[in-house]
Each structure stands twice: as C-alpha cells, then as structure tokens.
C-alpha positions as CSV (number, residue, x, y, z in Angstrom):
1,X,71.1,-70.7,-154.8
2,X,70.1,-70.1,-158.5
3,X,73.0,-68.7,-160.8
4,X,72.0,-65.6,-162.7
5,X,72.6,-65.7,-166.4
6,X,74.7,-62.8,-167.2
7,X,74.0,-63.2,-170.9
8,X,71.8,-60.3,-172.5
9,X,68.2,-60.8,-172.5
10,X,67.2,-61.4,-176.1
11,X,63.5,-60.4,-177.3
12,X,62.1,-62.4,-180.0
13,X,59.3,-61.4,-182.2
14,X,56.9,-63.7,-184.0
15,X,54.2,-62.9,-186.8
16,X,51.0,-64.7,-185.3
17,X,47.5,-65.0,-186.9
18,X,45.0,-62.9,-185.0
19,X,42.5,-65.9,-185.0
20,X,44.5,-67.9,-182.5
21,X,45.4,-65.0,-180.0
22,X,43.6,-65.0,-176.6
23,X,40.6,-62.6,-176.2
24,X,42.5,-60.4,-173.9
25,X,45.2,-59.9,-176.3
26,X,42.8,-59.0,-179.3
27,X,40.7,-56.7,-177.1
28,X,43.9,-55.0,-176.1
29,X,44.9,-54.4,-179.7
30,X,41.3,-52.9,-180.4
31,X,41.8,-50.7,-177.3
32,X,45.0,-49.5,-178.6
33,X,43.5,-48.8,-182.0
34,X,40.5,-47.0,-180.5
35,X,42.6,-44.7,-178.5
36,X,44.9,-44.1,-181.7
37,X,41.8,-43.1,-183.8
38,X,40.2,-41.1,-181.2
39,X,37.2,-43.2,-180.9
40,X,37.5,-43.4,-177.0
41,X,39.2,-40.4,-175.2
42,X,40.5,-42.4,-172.1
43,X,41.7,-45.8,-171.5
44,X,39.1,-46.3,-168.8
45,X,36.4,-45.4,-171.6
46,X,38.0,-47.8,-174.1
47,X,38.5,-50.9,-172.0
48,X,34.9,-50.6,-170.6
49,X,33.6,-50.4,-174.4
50,X,35.6,-53.5,-175.1
51,X,34.7,-55.3,-171.8
52,X,38.4,-55.6,-171.0
53,X,39.7,-55.1,-167.5
54,X,42.4,-52.4,-167.0
55,X,44.9,-54.7,-165.6
56,X,44.8,-56.9,-168.6
57,X,45.1,-53.7,-170.8
58,X,48.2,-52.7,-169.0
59,X,49.5,-56.1,-168.8
60,X,49.6,-56.6,-172.5
61,X,49.7,-53.0,-174.2
62,X,53.5,-52.8,-174.6
63,X,53.9,-56.1,-176.1
64,X,51.3,-56.3,-178.9
65,X,51.2,-53.8,-181.9
66,X,49.9,-54.1,-185.6
67,X,52.3,-55.6,-188.0
68,X,52.7,-52.3,-189.8
69,X,54.2,-50.7,-186.7
70,X,56.8,-53.4,-186.5
71,X,57.8,-52.4,-190.1
72,X,58.1,-48.7,-189.7
73,X,61.5,-47.4,-190.6
74,X,62.5,-50.8,-191.9
75,X,63.5,-52.5,-195.0
76,X,60.7,-55.0,-196.4
77,X,61.0,-57.5,-198.8
78,X,57.7,-58.4,-200.9
79,X,57.2,-61.1,-203.3
80,X,54.4,-60.7,-206.1
81,X,52.8,-63.0,-208.6
82,X,51.9,-60.7,-211.4
83,X,50.1,-61.3,-214.7
84,X,52.3,-60.9,-217.6
85,X,50.6,-57.9,-219.0
86,X,52.3,-54.6,-220.1
87,X,52.7,-52.2,-217.2
88,X,51.8,-54.5,-214.3
89,X,55.2,-54.1,-212.5
90,X,55.3,-50.4,-213.4
91,X,52.0,-49.7,-211.7
92,X,53.4,-51.7,-208.6
93,X,56.4,-49.5,-208.5
94,X,54.4,-46.4,-209.0
95,X,52.1,-47.3,-206.2
96,X,55.0,-47.8,-203.9
97,X,56.6,-44.7,-204.8
98,X,53.3,-42.5,-204.6
99,X,53.1,-43.5,-201.0
100,X,56.7,-42.6,-200.4
101,X,58.3,-46.1,-200.3
102,X,61.8,-46.1,-201.7
103,X,62.4,-49.1,-204.1
104,X,66.0,-50.7,-203.2
105,X,65.9,-53.5,-205.5
106,X,63.7,-55.5,-208.2
107,X,63.9,-59.0,-209.2
108,X,61.6,-60.4,-212.0
109,X,61.4,-63.8,-213.1
110,X,60.8,-64.9,-216.7
111,X,57.1,-65.1,-217.2
112,X,55.5,-68.7,-217.3
113,X,52.1,-69.7,-218.1
114,X,50.9,-65.9,-218.3
115,X,52.3,-65.3,-214.7
116,X,55.9,-63.9,-213.4
117,X,57.1,-63.8,-210.0
118,X,58.7,-60.5,-208.9
119,X,60.5,-59.5,-205.6
120,X,60.8,-56.0,-204.6
121,X,62.7,-54.5,-201.6
122,X,61.6,-51.2,-200.2
123,X,62.7,-48.8,-197.5
124,X,59.4,-47.7,-195.5
125,X,61.1,-44.7,-193.6
126,X,59.5,-42.1,-195.6
127,X,56.2,-43.6,-196.5
128,X,53.1,-41.5,-195.9
129,X,51.0,-44.7,-195.1
130,X,51.8,-47.7,-192.9
131,X,52.8,-51.0,-194.6
132,X,49.3,-52.5,-194.2
133,X,47.7,-49.9,-196.1
134,X,50.2,-50.0,-198.9
135,X,49.6,-53.7,-199.2
136,X,45.9,-53.0,-199.4
137,X,46.7,-50.7,-202.4
138,X,49.1,-53.1,-203.9
139,X,46.3,-56.0,-203.9
140,X,44.1,-53.5,-205.8
141,X,46.6,-53.2,-208.8
142,X,45.4,-54.7,-211.9
143,X,47.5,-57.5,-212.6
144,X,48.6,-58.4,-209.1
145,X,47.5,-62.0,-208.4
146,X,49.2,-62.3,-205.0
147,X,51.4,-60.5,-202.8
148,X,53.5,-61.6,-199.6
149,X,55.8,-60.1,-197.1
150,X,58.8,-62.1,-197.7
151,X,61.0,-60.4,-194.8
152,X,62.1,-57.3,-193.2
153,X,65.1,-56.0,-191.5
C-alpha cells in the first residue's frame, strides 16, 4: 500500500519557447486566442478550424496561457540596453506610464561604448495593454537596442 504524501502539491511554471511545444498544445493556444478575439463563436467551431480534437483542447486549455496573462497584476522587472542619447530612458518611462504601468524602481548603469544598461521594475495591475503589447511598444522606442524580462513576482 502506497503512503499518501501529505505535503501540499506545488505548481511550477516554466517559460518555454513555442517552437518546442507539441502541436496539440500550440493548437490549443490558437483556439483560446480565436475564442478570445471572437474569430470563432464556439469551441466546436474553433477546434474544427484548427484541426484539433475537442478532447485535446479540454485536456490542455487550463494549463496553457500566453506569457502576458501570467504577468497580469504582477511586478515585472525589465532590463534594457539603451543608446547613450538624450531622452531615451525618458521615452521608455513615458511609454510605460502612458499604458498605465507604474514604475517602481529604476537603475541605470554608466554608459560605456555608447550604450547603457538599465533595469526598470513596474507594476502591471492598472495597465491598459498586456505585457506583450507593452514590450512591443518599448522595442519601437528610438534608442532601445535590447529589452528582456528579467523576472516577475
């Protein structure tokens, strides 16, 4: 007879590149997106269009979600590589603020060879866009060379 482990079950989350996911999981994500956007009226319609079985959809639907949903109402730390030009960091901060992000901390290193590292922690609870959309906007800011999500809490 097996003894039941009385410790609480712990959920672990991982960031995984989409390219290594099995097709059924990728299709489940697409079905959820179709339903959210209104591109399909019913689950049946969406799974048929994606050529995914209903059983596969129901098996995975509660376990896969876009990264930005996991970061909703969270503290997110972003790291930037910025050109050493007047106003670049200010433009980054304004972009975050314009979308409702609340900047909690800013740390910028001394510019070397024309670029500087900056780390910005933001609260996402009141943002008008999801984190993925904000990251896309930040990548478009003139002078932003690189942006990465360092962590979230």
